[in-house]
N, C-alpha and C positions, 0 to 999 in steps of 0.2 A: 300555214303547214311548216313554214322554215322555221317558228318559234317551238314547233314541237319538237322537231329533230335538234334544235339547239339545247332543248330541255333534256331530252334522252342522251344526248353526247355529253351534257355537262354531269349528270347523274352517273353515267358510266365511267367517265373519267374521275370522278371524285371516288368512286368505290374501288377504281383501280389504284389510285393513289393511296389510298388507307391499307390495301392489302400489300402493295408495295414496303410502307413502312412497318407493317407487322410482319412481314418476312423477314426483312432485314433485321429488325429486333430479335427476332427467333434466331437469326443465323448467327448474329453477335453475341447471344447470350450462350449458346452451345460451343462458339469458339473460344471464349475466354476461359482462363485457370480458376478454379475454386478457391475459395478463400482459405483454405487449408493448405493448398499448394502454394498459395502467394507468400503466407506469414510463417508456416511450420511450425504452429505453436508447440511446445514450450520452446523451442530452440531457437527460434527468431520472433522476436516480441512483436507485437501489434503497435504501431506508431500511435502516438498519442499527441494531441495538439498542444502548445507550449503553453497555453493558457491553462491546461486541465491541471490542477494540483494536488498531489497527493502526499500525505505527511511521510516524507522519505528520508530525514535526516535529524540527527541530534548530535551536537557537539559535546561530546562527554568531557573535553577537556575545559570547556569554556562555560558550563553551567555551574551557578553559583548556590543553587537550591533556593532560589526564592520562592517557588511554587506559584509564581502568577501565572503560568501555563494551565496549571491544574485549576486554579481559581476561574480562570476565565473559559474553561472548558464548560457547554451548555450541558453536557450528558454525562460528566465525571468519568472520563475514560482514562485519565492520566493518573498514574499511581506512582508517587514520588518517595524513596525511602532514603534519608539522608542521616548523618552522624556528625555532630558536632567536631570539627577538625582539633587535634590535639595539638598541633602546631599553629601558631598564628589565629587568625580570625577566620569565619566561614564555615564551611560545611563540607563534607566528604558525601558523593552522591554512591550509595550503594545500591541503588535500585531505580531505574527510570523505565516503568513499564507503561504500555498503551495498550488498550483492549481494543483490537481494532473490530470485533463484532459491534462495540457500541458507537466508533468514530465515525462522524458524520463528514468527515474531511472538509470541514467548513473553514478552516485557517482561522479561525478565532484564538488559537494558541499562539500564533507564530507574532503578532503584534506586540503584546504585552512584555514579550520577553526583554529585557535590558541588554544581554549581552548577546543577541541574536544567534543562541545556540541551536533553536529549532528552525527548520526551513521546508519549503514545500519544495518537492521533486516531480518526477514524471514516470517512477514508478507504483505501479498498481497492481501489481501481481504477487498477492501475498497468500495464494491459494494453499489451502492443507485440507488435511481429512478429519481432524479434530478441532474443537473450539480452543483446545490449550494451544494448537500452533498460532492462534491468531492474537495471542497476547505476547507482545515482543517487548523484551527486557532489555533496552539499550545499554545497560552498564554491564550487561553479562556476554554480549555480543563480542565477535573477534574483532582487534583493534581498528584496522582499515575500515571496517562497517560502522564501528561505534564512533569513530573520529569524523565519519564523514568523507571520508576519502574513496571508500568503495560503496555501490548500491547495495541495499538489503535484499536478501533473495530468501526462499523457503529453506535453501539449504545451510544458511547462516543462522535462521532463527532455529532449527533443528538443534544444530550444533551447541546452540547458547543454552538449550534446557537439558542437556547431558550433565550429570553430577560427576564430576572427575575424583571426588573425595566424599567419604562419609558425610553426612549431616550431623552425626553426633558419634564420638568416639568414647567407650566406656572409660570412665575415670574422670572425664571431663564434666564440669557443671553442665546440667541438661539446659538446653536453649529455652525449654518450655517454661522454668522455673521450679521444677519438682525434679527430685532424684527417682531415676527408675527403679524400680522395685526388681529384685532376682527373683525367680520362680525356679 
């Protein structure tokens, strides 16, 4: 008879311990703040681990236009537009665009760069409402961002896409190789 009472007491105490753990978890869940209260996105960014690397920087002043990063990219998302420098040797970088809709963030473009102008950072937020916003031309960004002194953000990307001067002015040779006809 004593073994039966022991078994009943063991079963009841085990159920009570399980209920206490469950109720304690429920209380903790409703006492904590929600994710959006803690991080208040987009004003306060979500913290990222140090090992998480996102293409965050390009040193416009150090790039020599060797295109080794574009060759190493497995998805061909790096587009380099360069012109032979009229003074001395080398190239002038007119465009260094990355299509983030294609980019895998694999960091294979970082290692082959001989002058270390590409580096990985911790910025992972380039959200936008159109696919055009995901193509970032580092040569057209504001100077602090393009030189790697400030982090890239959607506002800087949008600012780089605004044309402040007309693409073609009447009287100049057409950039497309033919003269525009006047109707």
